[in-house]
C-alpha positions as CSV (number, residue, x, y, z in Angstrom):
1,M,0.1,-0.1,0.0
2,Q,0.9,3.4,-0.8
3,P,-0.3,6.6,1.6
4,N,-2.6,7.5,-1.3
5,G,-5.0,4.5,-0.5
6,K,-4.1,2.4,-3.8
7,V,-3.2,-1.3,-3.5
8,G,0.6,-1.2,-5.1
9,S,2.9,-2.6,-3.0
10,T,3.6,-6.0,-1.7
11,V,5.9,-5.6,0.8
12,L,3.5,-5.5,3.5
13,R,0.8,-8.3,2.4
14,V,3.7,-11.0,2.3
15,G,3.4,-12.1,5.8
16,A,-0.4,-11.7,6.0
17,A,-1.0,-13.6,2.9
18,I,1.0,-16.3,4.3
19,G,-1.4,-16.4,7.5
20,L,-4.4,-16.4,6.0
21,G,-3.1,-19.8,3.7
22,M,-2.4,-21.3,7.0
23,L,-5.9,-21.1,8.3
24,L,-8.1,-21.3,4.9
25,S,-6.0,-24.1,4.2
26,T,-8.3,-26.4,6.5
27,A,-11.3,-25.1,4.2
28,G,-10.6,-27.4,1.0
29,A,-11.7,-26.2,-2.2
30,T,-15.2,-25.2,-1.6
31,G,-14.6,-21.8,0.2
32,P,-13.6,-20.4,4.2
33,R,-14.3,-22.7,6.8
34,M,-17.5,-21.3,8.6
35,I,-17.6,-22.1,12.5
36,D,-18.8,-25.4,13.6
37,T,-17.8,-25.5,17.2
38,P,-20.1,-25.4,20.2
39,Y,-18.5,-22.0,21.1
40,V,-17.7,-19.0,19.2
41,A,-14.7,-17.1,19.8
42,F,-13.7,-13.6,19.0
43,S,-10.1,-12.5,19.3
44,Y,-8.7,-8.9,19.0
45,N,-6.1,-6.5,19.8
46,D,-6.4,-3.1,21.5
47,L,-4.8,-1.0,19.4
48,G,-4.5,-1.1,15.5
49,M,-0.5,-0.9,15.6
50,H,1.6,-1.6,18.6
51,C,4.9,0.4,18.4
52,M,8.3,-0.6,19.5
53,Q,12.0,0.0,19.0
54,E,14.5,-2.5,17.3
55,D,17.2,-1.0,19.1
56,F,17.5,0.0,22.7
57,S,21.1,0.6,23.3
58,Q,20.7,4.2,23.5
59,F,17.1,4.7,24.6
60,L,13.8,3.3,25.1
61,I,10.6,4.8,24.0
62,L,8.5,1.5,23.7
63,P,9.2,-1.9,24.7
64,P,8.1,-5.2,23.0
65,Y,4.8,-5.0,24.4
66,N,1.4,-6.0,22.8
67,T,-2.1,-7.1,23.9
68,V,-4.7,-9.8,23.1
69,H,-8.2,-10.0,24.2
70,A,-10.7,-12.8,23.5
71,Q,-14.5,-13.4,24.2
72,V,-16.1,-16.3,24.1
73,I,-20.1,-17.1,23.3
74,D,-21.8,-20.6,24.1
75,R,-24.1,-21.3,20.7
76,T,-25.4,-24.5,22.1
77,R,-28.6,-22.9,23.5
78,G,-31.3,-21.3,21.8
79,E,-30.0,-17.9,23.0
80,P,-26.5,-16.8,23.0
81,H,-24.4,-16.3,26.0
82,I,-21.1,-15.1,27.0
83,V,-19.3,-17.6,29.1
84,E,-16.7,-16.4,31.7
85,D,-15.9,-19.4,33.8
86,G,-14.5,-22.9,33.1
87,L,-12.6,-22.0,30.2
88,N,-8.9,-22.4,29.4
89,I,-7.8,-19.9,26.7
90,S,-4.2,-20.2,25.0
91,Y,-2.6,-18.4,22.7
92,S,0.2,-19.1,20.2
93,F,2.0,-17.7,17.1
94,M,2.9,-19.9,14.3
95,G,5.9,-19.2,12.7
96,N,6.8,-16.2,15.4
97,T,7.9,-18.1,18.5
98,R,10.4,-16.2,19.7
99,A,11.7,-12.5,20.1
100,A,15.1,-12.3,22.0
101,D,17.2,-13.0,19.1
102,K,15.6,-10.3,16.9
103,T,16.2,-7.4,19.1
104,N,18.5,-6.1,22.0
105,F,16.1,-5.3,24.5
106,W,17.1,-8.3,26.7
107,T,20.5,-7.0,26.7
108,Y,19.7,-3.7,28.0
109,D,16.5,-4.4,30.0
110,Q,18.5,-4.1,33.2
111,A,19.8,-0.7,32.8
112,L,16.8,0.8,31.3
113,L,14.2,-0.5,33.3
114,G,16.0,-2.2,36.5
115,V,14.7,-5.4,35.3
116,D,16.5,-8.5,34.2
117,L,13.8,-10.4,32.0
118,V,14.3,-14.0,31.0
119,P,14.9,-14.0,27.2
120,D,11.5,-14.1,25.4
121,I,9.5,-13.2,28.3
122,G,8.1,-9.6,28.4
123,L,7.5,-6.8,31.0
124,T,4.5,-8.7,32.7
125,G,6.0,-12.3,32.6
126,N,4.3,-13.4,29.5
127,G,6.2,-15.1,26.7
128,M,5.1,-15.8,23.2
129,S,2.5,-18.4,24.2
130,G,0.2,-19.2,27.3
131,T,-3.0,-18.9,29.1
132,M,-5.0,-15.8,29.0
133,V,-6.7,-14.6,31.9
134,R,-10.3,-13.3,32.7
135,T,-11.2,-9.6,32.7
136,P,-13.9,-7.5,34.7
137,S,-15.1,-6.6,31.1
138,H,-16.3,-10.1,30.3
139,D,-13.4,-10.8,28.1
140,W,-10.1,-12.3,28.6
141,K,-7.2,-11.0,28.0
142,M,-3.1,-11.4,27.8
143,D,-0.9,-8.4,27.9
144,G,2.7,-7.8,27.8
145,I,3.4,-10.2,24.9
146,P,7.2,-9.6,23.7
147,I,6.3,-10.3,20.1
148,T,8.3,-8.2,17.2
149,P,7.8,-7.6,13.4
150,V,9.9,-10.1,12.3
151,D,9.1,-13.9,11.5
152,D,11.3,-16.6,12.8
153,D,12.9,-17.3,9.4
154,G,13.7,-13.6,9.2
155,R,10.8,-12.2,7.2
156,E,9.1,-8.5,8.2
157,N,5.4,-9.3,9.0
158,P,3.9,-6.7,10.9
159,Y,0.5,-8.6,11.2
160,P,1.5,-11.7,12.7
161,L,-1.1,-14.2,13.5
162,A,-2.0,-15.4,17.2
163,T,-3.9,-18.9,17.2
164,I,-6.6,-18.5,20.1
165,T,-7.5,-21.9,21.2
166,V,-10.7,-22.5,23.9
167,R,-10.8,-25.3,25.8
168,K,-13.4,-26.9,28.3
169,N,-12.3,-29.8,30.5
170,G,-9.7,-30.6,28.1
171,Q,-11.9,-30.4,25.1
172,V,-11.7,-27.8,22.3
173,M,-14.8,-25.8,22.2
174,A,-13.6,-22.9,20.0
175,Q,-10.6,-21.8,17.8
176,T,-9.8,-18.5,16.2
177,Q,-6.7,-16.3,14.7
178,T,-6.2,-12.7,15.1
179,V,-3.5,-10.1,14.2
180,V,-1.5,-9.0,16.7
181,P,0.2,-6.0,15.4
182,V,3.4,-4.9,15.6
183,S,6.4,-2.2,14.0
184,W,9.5,-0.6,14.9
185,E,9.3,1.6,11.5
186,I,10.0,4.8,13.5
187,N,11.6,6.8,10.8
188,C,13.5,9.0,13.2
189,N,16.3,9.3,10.6
190,L,14.1,11.4,8.2
191,C,15.2,14.6,10.2
192,H,17.9,13.3,12.8
193,N,20.3,12.6,10.1
194,T,23.4,14.5,11.2
195,P,26.5,12.8,9.7
196,G,29.0,10.4,11.5
197,V,26.3,9.9,14.4
198,S,23.1,7.5,15.0
199,P,20.0,9.1,14.8
200,A,19.6,8.1,18.3
201,T,22.7,10.0,19.2
202,D,21.7,13.0,17.3
203,I,18.1,13.1,19.4
204,L,19.7,12.9,22.7
205,R,22.4,15.6,21.8
206,A,19.7,17.5,20.8
207,H,17.6,17.3,24.0
208,D,21.0,18.4,25.7
209,Q,21.3,21.1,23.8
210,L,17.9,22.8,24.0
211,H,17.1,21.5,27.6
212,N,20.5,21.6,29.3
213,T,20.5,17.8,30.5
214,T,23.2,15.4,29.9
215,L,21.3,12.6,28.3
216,E,23.9,11.6,26.0
217,A,26.4,10.7,29.2
218,Q,23.9,8.8,30.8
219,Q,22.4,6.3,27.6
220,P,20.6,4.3,27.7
221,V,18.0,6.5,28.6
222,F,14.3,5.4,29.5
223,C,12.4,8.4,28.0
224,A,9.2,8.0,30.2
225,G,11.3,8.2,33.4
226,C,10.9,11.8,33.3
227,H,8.3,12.2,30.5
228,A,4.9,10.5,31.9
229,D,3.5,7.6,29.7
230,P,0.4,6.4,30.2
231,A,1.0,3.7,27.5
232,L,3.8,2.2,29.6
233,G,1.9,3.4,32.9
234,A,5.1,5.6,33.8
235,P,3.8,8.5,35.8
236,G,7.0,10.5,34.8
237,Q,8.4,13.5,36.8
238,Q,6.1,16.3,38.3
239,G,6.4,19.6,36.5
240,V,7.7,17.6,32.9
241,S,5.4,17.3,30.0
242,T,4.0,13.7,29.1
243,F,5.9,12.2,26.3
244,S,3.2,12.8,23.8
245,A,2.8,16.3,24.7
246,A,6.7,16.4,24.0
247,M,7.2,14.6,21.2
248,H,4.1,16.1,19.0
249,G,4.4,19.7,20.5
250,A,8.2,19.8,19.9
251,H,7.9,18.7,16.1
252,A,4.5,20.4,15.4
253,D,6.1,23.2,13.2
254,R,9.2,21.1,12.1
255,M,7.3,18.4,9.8
256,D,7.4,20.7,6.6
257,T,10.6,19.3,5.3
258,V,9.2,15.8,5.6
259,Q,8.3,14.3,2.0
260,L,5.6,11.9,3.2
261,A,1.8,12.3,1.9
262,E,1.0,11.3,5.3
263,T,3.4,13.2,7.8
264,C,2.2,11.1,10.8
265,Y,4.1,8.2,9.0
266,A,7.3,10.0,10.0
267,C,7.1,8.3,13.3
268,H,4.1,6.5,13.6
269,P,4.6,2.9,11.7
270,G,4.7,3.9,8.3
271,V,5.1,3.9,4.8
272,R,5.8,-0.3,4.8
273,T,3.3,-0.5,7.9
274,Q,0.9,1.7,7.8
275,C,-1.1,1.7,11.1
276,Q,-4.1,2.9,9.7
277,R,-5.4,0.5,7.2
278,D,-9.0,0.0,7.8
279,L,-12.6,1.0,6.3
280,H,-11.7,4.8,6.9
281,F,-8.5,4.9,5.4
282,A,-10.0,2.6,2.5
283,E,-12.7,6.1,2.2
284,G,-9.6,8.5,2.2
285,I,-9.9,9.6,6.1
286,T,-6.9,10.7,7.4
287,C,-5.2,10.5,10.8
288,T,-5.8,14.0,11.4
289,A,-9.5,13.9,10.1
290,C,-10.1,12.0,13.7
291,H,-7.1,13.1,15.8
292,G,-6.5,16.5,14.7
293,D,-3.2,18.1,13.8
294,M,-0.1,17.3,15.5
295,A,-0.1,20.7,17.5
296,A,-4.1,19.5,18.8
297,V,-2.6,16.1,19.8
298,G,0.4,17.8,21.3
299,D,-1.6,20.2,23.7
300,P,-0.1,19.7,26.8
301,A,-4.0,19.5,28.5
302,R,-4.7,16.4,26.6
303,R,-4.7,13.5,28.4
304,P,-2.7,10.8,26.0
305,W,-4.9,7.8,25.5
306,V,-7.7,9.2,27.2
307,D,-9.0,12.0,25.0
308,E,-9.2,10.2,21.8
309,P,-12.0,10.5,19.1
310,R,-15.1,8.7,19.7
311,C,-17.4,7.2,17.0
312,S,-20.0,9.3,18.0
313,D,-18.0,12.1,16.8
314,C,-18.9,11.4,13.1
315,H,-21.7,8.4,13.4
316,S,-25.0,8.7,14.1
317,R,-28.2,6.4,13.8
318,P,-31.6,6.5,15.0
319,G,-32.0,4.1,17.9
320,F,-28.3,3.2,17.8
321,E,-25.6,3.4,20.6
322,F,-21.9,3.7,19.8
323,E,-19.4,3.9,22.5
324,E,-20.7,3.2,25.9
325,P,-21.1,6.9,28.0
326,G,-18.0,7.5,29.4
327,K,-16.1,4.8,27.5
328,L,-13.8,5.2,24.6
329,Y,-14.1,2.2,21.6
330,R,-11.5,0.0,22.7
331,D,-13.3,-0.4,26.3
332,S,-17.2,-0.2,25.1
333,R,-19.7,-3.1,24.6
334,G,-22.6,-3.3,22.1
335,H,-24.9,-5.6,21.0
336,G,-25.6,-8.3,23.9
337,G,-22.5,-7.0,25.9
338,V,-20.0,-7.9,23.1
339,M,-17.0,-6.0,22.8
340,C,-17.4,-3.4,20.1
341,Y,-14.1,-4.7,18.3
342,A,-15.2,-8.2,18.4
343,C,-17.4,-7.3,15.7
344,H,-15.8,-4.2,14.0
345,G,-12.0,-4.5,14.7
346,S,-9.3,-3.0,16.6
347,P,-9.1,0.8,16.2
348,H,-7.4,1.8,13.3
349,A,-8.2,-1.9,11.7
350,M,-12.0,-1.7,11.5
351,T,-12.9,-4.0,8.9
352,P,-12.8,-4.4,6.1
353,T,-9.4,-3.5,5.8
354,V,-7.0,-3.4,3.1
355,T,-4.6,-6.0,4.5
356,E,-5.9,-9.9,4.2
357,A,-4.7,-10.9,7.5
358,D,-7.3,-8.7,9.6
359,N,-10.4,-9.9,7.4
360,L,-9.4,-13.6,8.1
361,Q,-11.5,-14.1,11.3
362,A,-14.6,-12.2,9.9
363,I,-13.8,-14.7,7.1
364,N,-13.7,-17.6,8.8
365,L,-16.9,-16.7,11.2
366,Q,-19.4,-15.8,8.4
367,G,-18.0,-15.9,4.7
368,H,-16.9,-12.8,4.1
369,A,-15.0,-9.6,5.2
370,G,-16.4,-6.6,7.3
371,V,-18.1,-6.1,10.5
372,I,-19.5,-9.6,11.5
373,N,-23.2,-9.0,10.7
374,T,-24.2,-12.8,10.2
375,C,-26.4,-13.9,13.1
376,S,-25.8,-17.2,12.7
377,A,-22.1,-16.8,13.7
378,C,-23.4,-16.8,17.2
379,H,-27.1,-17.8,16.9
380,R,-27.9,-21.2,16.2
381,D,-31.5,-20.6,15.9
382,P,-32.7,-17.4,13.9
383,P,-33.6,-14.4,16.2
384,E,-37.1,-13.4,16.3
385,D,-36.2,-9.8,17.6
386,N,-34.9,-7.3,15.8
387,F,-30.8,-6.5,16.2
388,F,-30.3,-4.1,18.5
389,H,-26.8,-2.1,18.6
390,S,-26.4,-1.0,22.2
391,R,-25.5,-3.0,25.4
392,E,-28.5,-4.9,27.0
393,D,-27.8,-5.6,30.8
């Protein structure tokens, strides 16, 4: 994909297409495999793209850290209901089973964060496979997965697929696959390109000159040690701007030299990765259409990861409730208490997307991409009532 929205590049789609073939190869020649298990499992990521770095030898912005959710529905009765107890839900990655040999994070974790992690184990103690835990939001979760955007064979793949398997009393009750997106396409070198030094050195040196710090002599530096970052649960230091405000505010008037159709991709992944790849992207809706320009995102009064766009800012329909009151899309539930992104997809990757792998789950559940809107995905018997979009307790 290129930023103009036209399908032209195959670089990104290779890994995604491989994953699609893995799942659909079980379908035979007649088409996608529709669900035929007692339960139905939905799995989803909390973000359209988790960012990380490849090199941690000089500073840390974002570590390897990804999150997967799942929600399980019992469809053996007349009315489907969400299952919250008595399940074992495991996750694993075919073709991306390790991480420590793909990045030097585990070399510098002690110096940066004061923890000496076992290779391939992330900051929450979770690894590249394991068992998900139940949450108060009526779903299941695994956070801190240290996945990288490189498959075990060395292929770049920002859309690795997690296989989610639901068991009850040892019996497989449902299975699905979902994209666990990750990228380290952070293009600091577009601007920080002083000859003879690395982009990271250039950044630390500029910070020292502008703010009278000594970061170049203190590396590796944990940026959120001073600049609060809610994404990492880092409170920062009192009187110092949040990391989001510092980064967006400092660069807001410096982007005119960046030759990109979407300037957000100078830092957010990216021209190859394309963090935004959903149905909005396909309609020509850009990052700034929802988030505002860089100065707005860098407003010191803005609460990062809290003050976010809402679906209801643009969408309205009589009788429909979009996000729950006081909650963001990623935390909201809709029809029958099902999480919104179980049916619609993750933020920035709401289906149908322009990447095959993101559409895979919907294709398997209902035979076509896009929002999961086929009643038989969850209902064994056709419902008599009209569809309701809002949550009902």
